[in-house]
PyMOL Python script that loads the backbone (N, CA, C, O; Angstrom):
from pymol import cmd

cmd.read_pdbstr("""\
ATOM      1  N   ILE A   1      13.672  -0.115  -0.735  1.00  0.00           N
ATOM      2  CA  ILE A   1      14.121   1.197  -0.280  1.00  0.00           C
ATOM      3  C   ILE A   1      14.643   1.025   1.147  1.00  0.00           C
ATOM      4  O   ILE A   1      13.880   0.657   2.039  1.00  0.00           O
ATOM      5  N   PRO A   2      15.905   1.281   1.370  1.00  0.00           N
ATOM      6  CA  PRO A   2      16.512   0.956   2.664  1.00  0.00           C
ATOM      7  C   PRO A   2      16.161   1.888   3.823  1.00  0.00           C
ATOM      8  O   PRO A   2      16.188   1.450   4.973  1.00  0.00           O
ATOM      9  N   THR A   3      15.831   3.159   3.565  1.00  0.00           N
ATOM     10  CA  THR A   3      15.555   4.075   4.677  1.00  0.00           C
ATOM     11  C   THR A   3      14.250   4.828   4.431  1.00  0.00           C
ATOM     12  O   THR A   3      13.781   4.938   3.298  1.00  0.00           O
ATOM     13  N   THR A   4      13.677   5.342   5.517  1.00  0.00           N
ATOM     14  CA  THR A   4      12.447   6.124   5.379  1.00  0.00           C
ATOM     15  C   THR A   4      12.697   7.423   4.615  1.00  0.00           C
ATOM     16  O   THR A   4      11.818   7.895   3.894  1.00  0.00           O
ATOM     17  N   GLU A   5      13.873   7.996   4.764  1.00  0.00           N
ATOM     18  CA  GLU A   5      14.195   9.220   4.041  1.00  0.00           C
ATOM     19  C   GLU A   5      14.210   8.969   2.530  1.00  0.00           C
ATOM     20  O   GLU A   5      13.690   9.770   1.753  1.00  0.00           O
ATOM     21  N   GLU A   6      14.809   7.854   2.130  1.00  0.00           N
ATOM     22  CA  GLU A   6      14.837   7.513   0.712  1.00  0.00           C
ATOM     23  C   GLU A   6      13.435   7.186   0.196  1.00  0.00           C
ATOM     24  O   GLU A   6      13.099   7.517  -0.941  1.00  0.00           O
ATOM     25  N   ALA A   7      12.628   6.548   1.016  1.00  0.00           N
ATOM     26  CA  ALA A   7      11.253   6.238   0.624  1.00  0.00           C
ATOM     27  C   ALA A   7      10.467   7.529   0.428  1.00  0.00           C
ATOM     28  O   ALA A   7       9.723   7.660  -0.544  1.00  0.00           O
ATOM     29  N   GLU A   8      10.623   8.467   1.330  1.00  0.00           N
ATOM     30  CA  GLU A   8       9.930   9.753   1.219  1.00  0.00           C
ATOM     31  C   GLU A   8      10.319  10.454  -0.082  1.00  0.00           C
ATOM     32  O   GLU A   8       9.454  10.948  -0.806  1.00  0.00           O
ATOM     33  N   ARG A   9      11.596  10.495  -0.374  1.00  0.00           N
ATOM     34  CA  ARG A   9      12.084  11.136  -1.598  1.00  0.00           C
ATOM     35  C   ARG A   9      11.534  10.426  -2.837  1.00  0.00           C
ATOM     36  O   ARG A   9      11.065  11.073  -3.774  1.00  0.00           O
ATOM     37  N   PHE A  10      11.594   9.093  -2.835  1.00  0.00           N
ATOM     38  CA  PHE A  10      11.120   8.298  -3.962  1.00  0.00           C
ATOM     39  C   PHE A  10       9.633   8.532  -4.213  1.00  0.00           C
ATOM     40  O   PHE A  10       9.223   8.791  -5.344  1.00  0.00           O
ATOM     41  N   HIS A  11       8.828   8.440  -3.153  1.00  0.00           N
ATOM     42  CA  HIS A  11       7.377   8.564  -3.306  1.00  0.00           C
ATOM     43  C   HIS A  11       6.967   9.978  -3.718  1.00  0.00           C
ATOM     44  O   HIS A  11       6.074  10.143  -4.550  1.00  0.00           O
ATOM     45  N   ARG A  12       7.599  10.983  -3.154  1.00  0.00           N
ATOM     46  CA  ARG A  12       7.257  12.362  -3.543  1.00  0.00           C
ATOM     47  C   ARG A  12       7.621  12.626  -5.008  1.00  0.00           C
ATOM     48  O   ARG A  12       6.870  13.287  -5.726  1.00  0.00           O
ATOM     49  N   GLU A  13       8.760  12.117  -5.445  1.00  0.00           N
ATOM     50  CA  GLU A  13       9.153  12.295  -6.845  1.00  0.00           C
ATOM     51  C   GLU A  13       8.173  11.578  -7.766  1.00  0.00           C
ATOM     52  O   GLU A  13       7.729  12.140  -8.767  1.00  0.00           O
ATOM     53  N   ARG A  14       7.837  10.334  -7.425  1.00  0.00           N
ATOM     54  CA  ARG A  14       6.895   9.566  -8.241  1.00  0.00           C
ATOM     55  C   ARG A  14       5.529  10.226  -8.252  1.00  0.00           C
ATOM     56  O   ARG A  14       4.917  10.370  -9.311  1.00  0.00           O
ATOM     57  N   ASP A  15       5.042  10.631  -7.079  1.00  0.00           N
ATOM     58  CA  ASP A  15       3.705  11.213  -6.983  1.00  0.00           C
ATOM     59  C   ASP A  15       3.592  12.540  -7.720  1.00  0.00           C
ATOM     60  O   ASP A  15       2.507  12.892  -8.182  1.00  0.00           O
ATOM     61  N   SER A  16       4.683  13.279  -7.839  1.00  0.00           N
ATOM     62  CA  SER A  16       4.639  14.582  -8.503  1.00  0.00           C
ATOM     63  C   SER A  16       4.318  14.457  -9.996  1.00  0.00           C
ATOM     64  O   SER A  16       3.966  15.445 -10.639  1.00  0.00           O
ATOM     65  N   LYS A  17       4.438  13.255 -10.543  1.00  0.00           N
ATOM     66  CA  LYS A  17       4.176  13.041 -11.973  1.00  0.00           C
ATOM     67  C   LYS A  17       2.687  12.909 -12.279  1.00  0.00           C
ATOM     68  O   LYS A  17       2.296  12.890 -13.446  1.00  0.00           O
ATOM     69  N   PHE A  18       1.855  12.818 -11.245  1.00  0.00           N
ATOM     70  CA  PHE A  18       0.419  12.621 -11.442  1.00  0.00           C
ATOM     71  C   PHE A  18      -0.329  13.904 -11.118  1.00  0.00           C
ATOM     72  O   PHE A  18      -0.351  14.357  -9.973  1.00  0.00           O
ATOM     73  N   SER A  19      -0.939  14.480 -12.145  1.00  0.00           N
ATOM     74  CA  SER A  19      -1.650  15.742 -11.934  1.00  0.00           C
ATOM     75  C   SER A  19      -3.127  15.655 -12.301  1.00  0.00           C
ATOM     76  O   SER A  19      -3.864  16.628 -12.144  1.00  0.00           O
ATOM     77  N   THR A  20      -3.559  14.504 -12.784  1.00  0.00           N
ATOM     78  CA  THR A  20      -4.973  14.365 -13.120  1.00  0.00           C
ATOM     79  C   THR A  20      -5.561  13.134 -12.437  1.00  0.00           C
ATOM     80  O   THR A  20      -4.861  12.169 -12.131  1.00  0.00           O
ATOM     81  N   ARG A  21      -6.852  13.203 -12.213  1.00  0.00           N
ATOM     82  CA  ARG A  21      -7.566  12.076 -11.618  1.00  0.00           C
ATOM     83  C   ARG A  21      -7.467  10.849 -12.512  1.00  0.00           C
ATOM     84  O   ARG A  21      -7.312   9.729 -12.026  1.00  0.00           O
ATOM     85  N   GLU A  22      -7.556  11.062 -13.816  1.00  0.00           N
ATOM     86  CA  GLU A  22      -7.498   9.956 -14.767  1.00  0.00           C
ATOM     87  C   GLU A  22      -6.171   9.209 -14.689  1.00  0.00           C
ATOM     88  O   GLU A  22      -6.142   7.980 -14.746  1.00  0.00           O
ATOM     89  N   ALA A  23      -5.081   9.945 -14.559  1.00  0.00           N
ATOM     90  CA  ALA A  23      -3.759   9.312 -14.467  1.00  0.00           C
ATOM     91  C   ALA A  23      -3.642   8.480 -13.191  1.00  0.00           C
ATOM     92  O   ALA A  23      -3.080   7.385 -13.203  1.00  0.00           O
ATOM     93  N   VAL A  24      -4.171   9.004 -12.106  1.00  0.00           N
ATOM     94  CA  VAL A  24      -4.117   8.273 -10.834  1.00  0.00           C
ATOM     95  C   VAL A  24      -4.972   7.010 -10.922  1.00  0.00           C
ATOM     96  O   VAL A  24      -4.548   5.946 -10.472  1.00  0.00           O
ATOM     97  N   LEU A  25      -6.174   7.117 -11.498  1.00  0.00           N
ATOM     98  CA  LEU A  25      -7.035   5.947 -11.643  1.00  0.00           C
ATOM     99  C   LEU A  25      -6.399   4.891 -12.539  1.00  0.00           C
ATOM    100  O   LEU A  25      -6.513   3.694 -12.271  1.00  0.00           O
ATOM    101  N   GLN A  26      -5.734   5.329 -13.596  1.00  0.00           N
ATOM    102  CA  GLN A  26      -5.054   4.383 -14.480  1.00  0.00           C
ATOM    103  C   GLN A  26      -3.956   3.637 -13.728  1.00  0.00           C
ATOM    104  O   GLN A  26      -3.824   2.422 -13.875  1.00  0.00           O
ATOM    105  N   LEU A  27      -3.173   4.344 -12.928  1.00  0.00           N
ATOM    106  CA  LEU A  27      -2.120   3.704 -12.140  1.00  0.00           C
ATOM    107  C   LEU A  27      -2.727   2.744 -11.118  1.00  0.00           C
ATOM    108  O   LEU A  27      -2.217   1.641 -10.917  1.00  0.00           O
ATOM    109  N   LEU A  28      -3.811   3.163 -10.475  1.00  0.00           N
ATOM    110  CA  LEU A  28      -4.474   2.307  -9.500  1.00  0.00           C
ATOM    111  C   LEU A  28      -4.962   1.016 -10.154  1.00  0.00           C
ATOM    112  O   LEU A  28      -4.769  -0.069  -9.606  1.00  0.00           O
ATOM    113  N   GLU A  29      -5.585   1.127 -11.307  1.00  0.00           N
ATOM    114  CA  GLU A  29      -6.070  -0.063 -12.011  1.00  0.00           C
ATOM    115  C   GLU A  29      -4.920  -0.958 -12.470  1.00  0.00           C
ATOM    116  O   GLU A  29      -5.021  -2.183 -12.408  1.00  0.00           O
ATOM    117  N   GLN A  30      -3.837  -0.349 -12.927  1.00  0.00           N
ATOM    118  CA  GLN A  30      -2.657  -1.110 -13.354  1.00  0.00           C
ATOM    119  C   GLN A  30      -2.059  -1.879 -12.179  1.00  0.00           C
ATOM    120  O   GLN A  30      -1.748  -3.063 -12.303  1.00  0.00           O
ATOM    121  N   ASN A  31      -1.899  -1.205 -11.040  1.00  0.00           N
ATOM    122  CA  ASN A  31      -1.319  -1.853  -9.865  1.00  0.00           C
ATOM    123  C   ASN A  31      -2.259  -2.902  -9.292  1.00  0.00           C
ATOM    124  O   ASN A  31      -1.811  -3.940  -8.807  1.00  0.00           O
ATOM    125  N   GLN A  32      -3.561  -2.637  -9.344  1.00  0.00           N
ATOM    126  CA  GLN A  32      -4.532  -3.622  -8.871  1.00  0.00           C
ATOM    127  C   GLN A  32      -4.450  -4.892  -9.709  1.00  0.00           C
ATOM    128  O   GLN A  32      -4.460  -5.994  -9.161  1.00  0.00           O
ATOM    129  N   ALA A  33      -4.371  -4.753 -11.016  1.00  0.00           N
ATOM    130  CA  ALA A  33      -4.273  -5.919 -11.900  1.00  0.00           C
ATOM    131  C   ALA A  33      -3.001  -6.705 -11.614  1.00  0.00           C
ATOM    132  O   ALA A  33      -3.027  -7.935 -11.564  1.00  0.00           O
ATOM    133  N   ALA A  34      -1.895  -6.004 -11.426  1.00  0.00           N
ATOM    134  CA  ALA A  34      -0.630  -6.681 -11.124  1.00  0.00           C
ATOM    135  C   ALA A  34      -0.712  -7.416  -9.786  1.00  0.00           C
ATOM    136  O   ALA A  34      -0.202  -8.529  -9.660  1.00  0.00           O
ATOM    137  N   TYR A  35      -1.349  -6.804  -8.792  1.00  0.00           N
ATOM    138  CA  TYR A  35      -1.491  -7.439  -7.474  1.00  0.00           C
ATOM    139  C   TYR A  35      -2.369  -8.678  -7.570  1.00  0.00           C
ATOM    140  O   TYR A  35      -2.049  -9.709  -6.979  1.00  0.00           O
ATOM    141  N   PHE A  36      -3.477  -8.590  -8.309  1.00  0.00           N
ATOM    142  CA  PHE A  36      -4.347  -9.763  -8.476  1.00  0.00           C
ATOM    143  C   PHE A  36      -3.613 -10.885  -9.205  1.00  0.00           C
ATOM    144  O   PHE A  36      -3.782 -12.055  -8.862  1.00  0.00           O
ATOM    145  N   ASP A  37      -2.801 -10.545 -10.205  1.00  0.00           N
ATOM    146  CA  ASP A  37      -2.003 -11.561 -10.897  1.00  0.00           C
ATOM    147  C   ASP A  37      -1.038 -12.227  -9.918  1.00  0.00           C
ATOM    148  O   ASP A  37      -0.861 -13.445  -9.940  1.00  0.00           O
ATOM    149  N   TRP A  38      -0.417 -11.420  -9.064  1.00  0.00           N
ATOM    150  CA  TRP A  38       0.523 -11.947  -8.072  1.00  0.00           C
ATOM    151  C   TRP A  38      -0.201 -12.897  -7.125  1.00  0.00           C
ATOM    152  O   TRP A  38       0.307 -13.974  -6.812  1.00  0.00           O
ATOM    153  N   LEU A  39      -1.386 -12.499  -6.668  1.00  0.00           N
ATOM    154  CA  LEU A  39      -2.163 -13.367  -5.781  1.00  0.00           C
ATOM    155  C   LEU A  39      -2.552 -14.665  -6.478  1.00  0.00           C
ATOM    156  O   LEU A  39      -2.488 -15.737  -5.875  1.00  0.00           O
ATOM    157  N   ASP A  40      -2.952 -14.577  -7.737  1.00  0.00           N
ATOM    158  CA  ASP A  40      -3.344 -15.770  -8.491  1.00  0.00           C
ATOM    159  C   ASP A  40      -2.200 -16.756  -8.645  1.00  0.00           C
ATOM    160  O   ASP A  40      -2.433 -17.960  -8.745  1.00  0.00           O
ATOM    161  N   ASP A  41      -0.971 -16.265  -8.666  1.00  0.00           N
ATOM    162  CA  ASP A  41       0.201 -17.122  -8.859  1.00  0.00           C
ATOM    163  C   ASP A  41       0.745 -17.721  -7.564  1.00  0.00           C
ATOM    164  O   ASP A  41       1.692 -18.507  -7.599  1.00  0.00           O
ATOM    165  N   LEU A  42       0.160 -17.357  -6.425  1.00  0.00           N
ATOM    166  CA  LEU A  42       0.669 -17.885  -5.151  1.00  0.00           C
ATOM    167  C   LEU A  42       0.402 -19.379  -5.030  1.00  0.00           C
ATOM    168  O   LEU A  42      -0.653 -19.880  -5.417  1.00  0.00           O
ATOM    169  N   THR A  43       1.374 -20.055  -4.493  1.00  0.00           N
ATOM    170  CA  THR A  43       1.274 -21.481  -4.200  1.00  0.00           C
ATOM    171  C   THR A  43       1.549 -21.655  -2.706  1.00  0.00           C
ATOM    172  O   THR A  43       2.061 -20.734  -2.069  1.00  0.00           O
ATOM    173  N   PRO A  44       1.222 -22.808  -2.137  1.00  0.00           N
ATOM    174  CA  PRO A  44       1.555 -23.023  -0.716  1.00  0.00           C
ATOM    175  C   PRO A  44       3.043 -22.797  -0.436  1.00  0.00           C
ATOM    176  O   PRO A  44       3.409 -22.267   0.613  1.00  0.00           O
ATOM    177  N   GLU A  45       3.888 -23.199  -1.373  1.00  0.00           N
ATOM    178  CA  GLU A  45       5.333 -23.006  -1.169  1.00  0.00           C
ATOM    179  C   GLU A  45       5.695 -21.523  -1.145  1.00  0.00           C
ATOM    180  O   GLU A  45       6.505 -21.086  -0.328  1.00  0.00           O
ATOM    181  N   ARG A  46       5.093 -20.764  -2.039  1.00  0.00           N
ATOM    182  CA  ARG A  46       5.386 -19.323  -2.081  1.00  0.00           C
ATOM    183  C   ARG A  46       4.827 -18.616  -0.855  1.00  0.00           C
ATOM    184  O   ARG A  46       5.402 -17.633  -0.389  1.00  0.00           O
ATOM    185  N   LEU A  47       3.699 -19.114  -0.325  1.00  0.00           N
ATOM    186  CA  LEU A  47       3.149 -18.500   0.883  1.00  0.00           C
ATOM    187  C   LEU A  47       4.095 -18.679   2.066  1.00  0.00           C
ATOM    188  O   LEU A  47       4.135 -17.836   2.962  1.00  0.00           O
ATOM    189  N   ASP A  48       4.851 -19.766   2.073  1.00  0.00           N
ATOM    190  CA  ASP A  48       5.813 -20.017   3.150  1.00  0.00           C
ATOM    191  C   ASP A  48       7.147 -19.315   2.929  1.00  0.00           C
ATOM    192  O   ASP A  48       7.965 -19.234   3.846  1.00  0.00           O
ATOM    193  N   SER A  49       7.373 -18.806   1.719  1.00  0.00           N
ATOM    194  CA  SER A  49       8.664 -18.174   1.422  1.00  0.00           C
ATOM    195  C   SER A  49       8.745 -16.799   2.087  1.00  0.00           C
ATOM    196  O   SER A  49       7.716 -16.186   2.369  1.00  0.00           O
ATOM    197  N   PRO A  50       9.967 -16.311   2.339  1.00  0.00           N
ATOM    198  CA  PRO A  50      10.113 -15.024   3.023  1.00  0.00           C
ATOM    199  C   PRO A  50       9.763 -13.840   2.124  1.00  0.00           C
ATOM    200  O   PRO A  50      10.052 -13.831   0.928  1.00  0.00           O
ATOM    201  N   MET A  51       9.139 -12.851   2.737  1.00  0.00           N
ATOM    202  CA  MET A  51       8.858 -11.579   2.078  1.00  0.00           C
ATOM    203  C   MET A  51       9.749 -10.539   2.748  1.00  0.00           C
ATOM    204  O   MET A  51       9.696 -10.365   3.966  1.00  0.00           O
ATOM    205  N   ASN A  52      10.565  -9.851   1.960  1.00  0.00           N
ATOM    206  CA  ASN A  52      11.447  -8.831   2.518  1.00  0.00           C
ATOM    207  C   ASN A  52      10.641  -7.621   2.962  1.00  0.00           C
ATOM    208  O   ASN A  52       9.743  -7.168   2.251  1.00  0.00           O
ATOM    209  N   LEU A  53      10.961  -7.107   4.123  1.00  0.00           N
ATOM    210  CA  LEU A  53      10.296  -5.940   4.675  1.00  0.00           C
ATOM    211  C   LEU A  53      11.105  -4.691   4.345  1.00  0.00           C
ATOM    212  O   LEU A  53      12.316  -4.772   4.140  1.00  0.00           O
ATOM    213  N   PRO A  54      10.445  -3.544   4.293  1.00  0.00           N
ATOM    214  CA  PRO A  54      11.179  -2.316   3.975  1.00  0.00           C
ATOM    215  C   PRO A  54      12.073  -1.867   5.124  1.00  0.00           C
ATOM    216  O   PRO A  54      11.937  -2.311   6.263  1.00  0.00           O
ATOM    217  N   PHE A  55      12.981  -0.979   4.784  1.00  0.00           N
ATOM    218  CA  PHE A  55      13.817  -0.270   5.751  1.00  0.00           C
ATOM    219  C   PHE A  55      14.697  -1.196   6.579  1.00  0.00           C
ATOM    220  O   PHE A  55      14.997  -0.897   7.735  1.00  0.00           O
ATOM    221  N   GLY A  56      15.116  -2.328   5.992  1.00  0.00           N
ATOM    222  CA  GLY A  56      16.023  -3.238   6.671  1.00  0.00           C
ATOM    223  C   GLY A  56      15.418  -3.931   7.878  1.00  0.00           C
ATOM    224  O   GLY A  56      16.136  -4.300   8.808  1.00  0.00           O
ATOM    225  N   MET A  57      14.088  -4.114   7.871  1.00  0.00           N
ATOM    226  CA  MET A  57      13.417  -4.724   9.017  1.00  0.00           C
ATOM    227  C   MET A  57      13.391  -6.247   8.942  1.00  0.00           C
ATOM    228  O   MET A  57      12.725  -6.887   9.756  1.00  0.00           O
ATOM    229  N   GLY A  58      14.100  -6.840   7.984  1.00  0.00           N
ATOM    230  CA  GLY A  58      14.164  -8.291   7.896  1.00  0.00           C
ATOM    231  C   GLY A  58      13.135  -8.856   6.946  1.00  0.00           C
ATOM    232  O   GLY A  58      12.843  -8.261   5.910  1.00  0.00           O
ATOM    233  N   ALA A  59      12.584 -10.005   7.296  1.00  0.00           N
ATOM    234  CA  ALA A  59      11.628 -10.690   6.429  1.00  0.00           C
ATOM    235  C   ALA A  59      10.592 -11.389   7.289  1.00  0.00           C
ATOM    236  O   ALA A  59      10.788 -11.598   8.486  1.00  0.00           O
ATOM    237  N   MET A  60       9.488 -11.746   6.653  1.00  0.00           N
ATOM    238  CA  MET A  60       8.449 -12.542   7.308  1.00  0.00           C
ATOM    239  C   MET A  60       7.840 -13.447   6.255  1.00  0.00           C
ATOM    240  O   MET A  60       7.979 -13.175   5.062  1.00  0.00           O
ATOM    241  N   PRO A  61       7.168 -14.516   6.661  1.00  0.00           N
ATOM    242  CA  PRO A  61       6.533 -15.380   5.671  1.00  0.00           C
ATOM    243  C   PRO A  61       5.513 -14.581   4.843  1.00  0.00           C
ATOM    244  O   PRO A  61       4.806 -13.727   5.379  1.00  0.00           O
ATOM    245  N   THR A  62       5.446 -14.858   3.574  1.00  0.00           N
ATOM    246  CA  THR A  62       4.525 -14.168   2.685  1.00  0.00           C
ATOM    247  C   THR A  62       3.091 -14.262   3.191  1.00  0.00           C
ATOM    248  O   THR A  62       2.329 -13.303   3.067  1.00  0.00           O
ATOM    249  N   SER A  63       2.716 -15.399   3.758  1.00  0.00           N
ATOM    250  CA  SER A  63       1.353 -15.573   4.260  1.00  0.00           C
ATOM    251  C   SER A  63       1.006 -14.531   5.327  1.00  0.00           C
ATOM    252  O   SER A  63      -0.145 -14.102   5.411  1.00  0.00           O
ATOM    253  N   ILE A  64       1.958 -14.128   6.122  1.00  0.00           N
ATOM    254  CA  ILE A  64       1.735 -13.094   7.139  1.00  0.00           C
ATOM    255  C   ILE A  64       1.831 -11.710   6.500  1.00  0.00           C
ATOM    256  O   ILE A  64       1.073 -10.807   6.854  1.00  0.00           O
ATOM    257  N   GLY A  65       2.750 -11.546   5.571  1.00  0.00           N
ATOM    258  CA  GLY A  65       2.927 -10.264   4.891  1.00  0.00           C
ATOM    259  C   GLY A  65       1.677  -9.799   4.167  1.00  0.00           C
ATOM    260  O   GLY A  65       1.402  -8.600   4.110  1.00  0.00           O
ATOM    261  N   ILE A  66       0.919 -10.734   3.614  1.00  0.00           N
ATOM    262  CA  ILE A  66      -0.319 -10.376   2.927  1.00  0.00           C
ATOM    263  C   ILE A  66      -1.279  -9.699   3.905  1.00  0.00           C
ATOM    264  O   ILE A  66      -1.906  -8.696   3.563  1.00  0.00           O
ATOM    265  N   ALA A  67      -1.397 -10.235   5.105  1.00  0.00           N
ATOM    266  CA  ALA A  67      -2.292  -9.652   6.109  1.00  0.00           C
ATOM    267  C   ALA A  67      -1.789  -8.296   6.574  1.00  0.00           C
ATOM    268  O   ALA A  67      -2.590  -7.403   6.850  1.00  0.00           O
ATOM    269  N   VAL A  68      -0.492  -8.129   6.665  1.00  0.00           N
ATOM    270  CA  VAL A  68       0.077  -6.854   7.104  1.00  0.00           C
ATOM    271  C   VAL A  68      -0.288  -5.753   6.115  1.00  0.00           C
ATOM    272  O   VAL A  68      -0.570  -4.626   6.520  1.00  0.00           O
ATOM    273  N   MET A  69      -0.285  -6.070   4.820  1.00  0.00           N
ATOM    274  CA  MET A  69      -0.600  -5.057   3.811  1.00  0.00           C
ATOM    275  C   MET A  69      -2.005  -4.498   4.005  1.00  0.00           C
ATOM    276  O   MET A  69      -2.193  -3.282   3.984  1.00  0.00           O
ATOM    277  N   SER A  70      -2.993  -5.370   4.194  1.00  0.00           N
ATOM    278  CA  SER A  70      -4.365  -4.879   4.354  1.00  0.00           C
ATOM    279  C   SER A  70      -4.521  -4.112   5.664  1.00  0.00           C
ATOM    280  O   SER A  70      -5.238  -3.112   5.712  1.00  0.00           O
ATOM    281  N   THR A  71      -3.868  -4.563   6.713  1.00  0.00           N
ATOM    282  CA  THR A  71      -3.926  -3.854   7.993  1.00  0.00           C
ATOM    283  C   THR A  71      -3.304  -2.470   7.856  1.00  0.00           C
ATOM    284  O   THR A  71      -3.832  -1.497   8.394  1.00  0.00           O
ATOM    285  N   HIS A  72      -2.206  -2.376   7.153  1.00  0.00           N
ATOM    286  CA  HIS A  72      -1.544  -1.090   6.922  1.00  0.00           C
ATOM    287  C   HIS A  72      -2.494  -0.117   6.218  1.00  0.00           C
ATOM    288  O   HIS A  72      -2.571   1.056   6.584  1.00  0.00           O
ATOM    289  N   LEU A  73      -3.211  -0.608   5.213  1.00  0.00           N
ATOM    290  CA  LEU A  73      -4.167   0.247   4.508  1.00  0.00           C
ATOM    291  C   LEU A  73      -5.297   0.694   5.426  1.00  0.00           C
ATOM    292  O   LEU A  73      -5.771   1.825   5.313  1.00  0.00           O
ATOM    293  N   MET A  74      -5.737  -0.174   6.332  1.00  0.00           N
ATOM    294  CA  MET A  74      -6.789   0.221   7.285  1.00  0.00           C
ATOM    295  C   MET A  74      -6.300   1.352   8.191  1.00  0.00           C
ATOM    296  O   MET A  74      -7.074   2.244   8.538  1.00  0.00           O
ATOM    297  N   TRP A  75      -5.022   1.322   8.574  1.00  0.00           N
ATOM    298  CA  TRP A  75      -4.481   2.411   9.389  1.00  0.00           C
ATOM    299  C   TRP A  75      -4.569   3.735   8.636  1.00  0.00           C
ATOM    300  O   TRP A  75      -4.944   4.760   9.207  1.00  0.00           O
ATOM    301  N   HIS A  76      -4.222   3.704   7.354  1.00  0.00           N
ATOM    302  CA  HIS A  76      -4.303   4.936   6.559  1.00  0.00           C
ATOM    303  C   HIS A  76      -5.746   5.399   6.404  1.00  0.00           C
ATOM    304  O   HIS A  76      -6.008   6.602   6.413  1.00  0.00           O
ATOM    305  N   THR A  77      -6.687   4.465   6.263  1.00  0.00           N
ATOM    306  CA  THR A  77      -8.092   4.830   6.186  1.00  0.00           C
ATOM    307  C   THR A  77      -8.520   5.536   7.469  1.00  0.00           C
ATOM    308  O   THR A  77      -9.243   6.532   7.429  1.00  0.00           O
ATOM    309  N   ALA A  78      -8.071   5.016   8.596  1.00  0.00           N
ATOM    310  CA  ALA A  78      -8.396   5.650   9.877  1.00  0.00           C
ATOM    311  C   ALA A  78      -7.802   7.055   9.952  1.00  0.00           C
ATOM    312  O   ALA A  78      -8.443   7.963  10.480  1.00  0.00           O
ATOM    313  N   GLN A  79      -6.599   7.248   9.436  1.00  0.00           N
ATOM    314  CA  GLN A  79      -5.993   8.578   9.436  1.00  0.00           C
ATOM    315  C   GLN A  79      -6.825   9.552   8.599  1.00  0.00           C
ATOM    316  O   GLN A  79      -7.054  10.691   9.006  1.00  0.00           O
ATOM    317  N   ILE A  80      -7.272   9.100   7.434  1.00  0.00           N
ATOM    318  CA  ILE A  80      -8.084   9.955   6.569  1.00  0.00           C
ATOM    319  C   ILE A  80      -9.411  10.277   7.243  1.00  0.00           C
ATOM    320  O   ILE A  80      -9.873  11.417   7.190  1.00  0.00           O
ATOM    321  N   ASN A  81     -10.025   9.282   7.876  1.00  0.00           N
ATOM    322  CA  ASN A  81     -11.278   9.535   8.591  1.00  0.00           C
ATOM    323  C   ASN A  81     -11.084  10.573   9.694  1.00  0.00           C
ATOM    324  O   ASN A  81     -11.933  11.442   9.888  1.00  0.00           O
ATOM    325  N   TYR A  82      -9.986  10.483  10.404  1.00  0.00           N
ATOM    326  CA  TYR A  82      -9.703  11.446  11.469  1.00  0.00           C
ATOM    327  C   TYR A  82      -9.555  12.856  10.890  1.00  0.00           C
ATOM    328  O   TYR A  82     -10.116  13.812  11.425  1.00  0.00           O
ATOM    329  N   ILE A  83      -8.813  12.977   9.814  1.00  0.00           N
ATOM    330  CA  ILE A  83      -8.615  14.290   9.184  1.00  0.00           C
ATOM    331  C   ILE A  83      -9.960  14.856   8.727  1.00  0.00           C
ATOM    332  O   ILE A  83     -10.227  16.043   8.913  1.00  0.00           O
ATOM    333  N   GLN A  84     -10.808  14.011   8.128  1.00  0.00           N
ATOM    334  CA  GLN A  84     -12.127  14.471   7.701  1.00  0.00           C
ATOM    335  C   GLN A  84     -12.925  14.985   8.896  1.00  0.00           C
ATOM    336  O   GLN A  84     -13.597  16.011   8.801  1.00  0.00           O
ATOM    337  N   THR A  85     -12.850  14.274  10.017  1.00  0.00           N
ATOM    338  CA  THR A  85     -13.584  14.681  11.208  1.00  0.00           C
ATOM    339  C   THR A  85     -13.070  16.020  11.721  1.00  0.00           C
ATOM    340  O   THR A  85     -13.860  16.880  12.110  1.00  0.00           O
ATOM    341  N   VAL A  86     -11.754  16.203  11.724  1.00  0.00           N
ATOM    342  CA  VAL A  86     -11.165  17.461  12.171  1.00  0.00           C
ATOM    343  C   VAL A  86     -11.698  18.621  11.327  1.00  0.00           C
ATOM    344  O   VAL A  86     -11.912  19.721  11.837  1.00  0.00           O
ATOM    345  N   TYR A  87     -11.908  18.368  10.038  1.00  0.00           N
ATOM    346  CA  TYR A  87     -12.409  19.410   9.141  1.00  0.00           C
ATOM    347  C   TYR A  87     -13.937  19.457   9.098  1.00  0.00           C
ATOM    348  O   TYR A  87     -14.504  20.111   8.223  1.00  0.00           O
ATOM    349  N   GLY A  88     -14.616  18.770  10.037  1.00  0.00           N
ATOM    350  CA  GLY A  88     -16.046  18.908  10.173  1.00  0.00           C
ATOM    351  C   GLY A  88     -16.895  17.895   9.425  1.00  0.00           C
ATOM    352  O   GLY A  88     -18.122  17.990   9.462  1.00  0.00           O
ATOM    353  N   ASP A  89     -16.298  16.944   8.759  1.00  0.00           N
ATOM    354  CA  ASP A  89     -17.052  15.926   8.034  1.00  0.00           C
ATOM    355  C   ASP A  89     -17.390  14.795   8.993  1.00  0.00           C
ATOM    356  O   ASP A  89     -16.531  13.984   9.340  1.00  0.00           O
ATOM    357  N   HIS A  90     -18.660  14.747   9.422  1.00  0.00           N
ATOM    358  CA  HIS A  90     -19.081  13.728  10.386  1.00  0.00           C
ATOM    359  C   HIS A  90     -19.996  12.689   9.759  1.00  0.00           C
ATOM    360  O   HIS A  90     -20.646  11.926  10.473  1.00  0.00           O
ATOM    361  N   ASP A  91     -20.056  12.651   8.421  1.00  0.00           N
ATOM    362  CA  ASP A  91     -20.857  11.644   7.739  1.00  0.00           C
ATOM    363  C   ASP A  91     -20.162  10.284   7.794  1.00  0.00           C
ATOM    364  O   ASP A  91     -18.938  10.197   7.900  1.00  0.00           O
ATOM    365  N   TRP A  92     -20.965   9.233   7.720  1.00  0.00           N
ATOM    366  CA  TRP A  92     -20.435   7.862   7.654  1.00  0.00           C
ATOM    367  C   TRP A  92     -20.260   7.523   6.190  1.00  0.00           C
ATOM    368  O   TRP A  92     -21.240   7.439   5.449  1.00  0.00           O
ATOM    369  N   HIS A  93     -19.022   7.328   5.764  1.00  0.00           N
ATOM    370  CA  HIS A  93     -18.707   7.025   4.368  1.00  0.00           C
ATOM    371  C   HIS A  93     -18.426   5.528   4.255  1.00  0.00           C
ATOM    372  O   HIS A  93     -17.269   5.107   4.267  1.00  0.00           O
ATOM    373  N   LEU A  94     -19.468   4.739   4.146  1.00  0.00           N
ATOM    374  CA  LEU A  94     -19.298   3.280   4.063  1.00  0.00           C
ATOM    375  C   LEU A  94     -19.425   2.810   2.643  1.00  0.00           C
ATOM    376  O   LEU A  94     -19.311   1.614   2.376  1.00  0.00           O
TER     377      LEU A  94
END
""", "prot")
cmd.dss("prot")
cmd.show_as("cartoon", "prot")
cmd.util.cbc("prot")
cmd.orient("prot")
């Protein structure tokens, strides 16, 4: 997806198709299985190969891109924790 505007449109359209918890869990499990298969197929050569970044930001070695993905998810977790705190949820959800 070349631009953030196109990504926003794409994700909102895709997300609008999910209206039940079961459908979301099924998609999560499907994507998790595909990601684990991708990880299982990695070789040292593939880890050194370039991974294209979104929005025309170039590429980086796959070995670094893997770490960026988990860090990105941690940022979103922090955002959700902040929103929960704003709404009064001060429990530790570990």
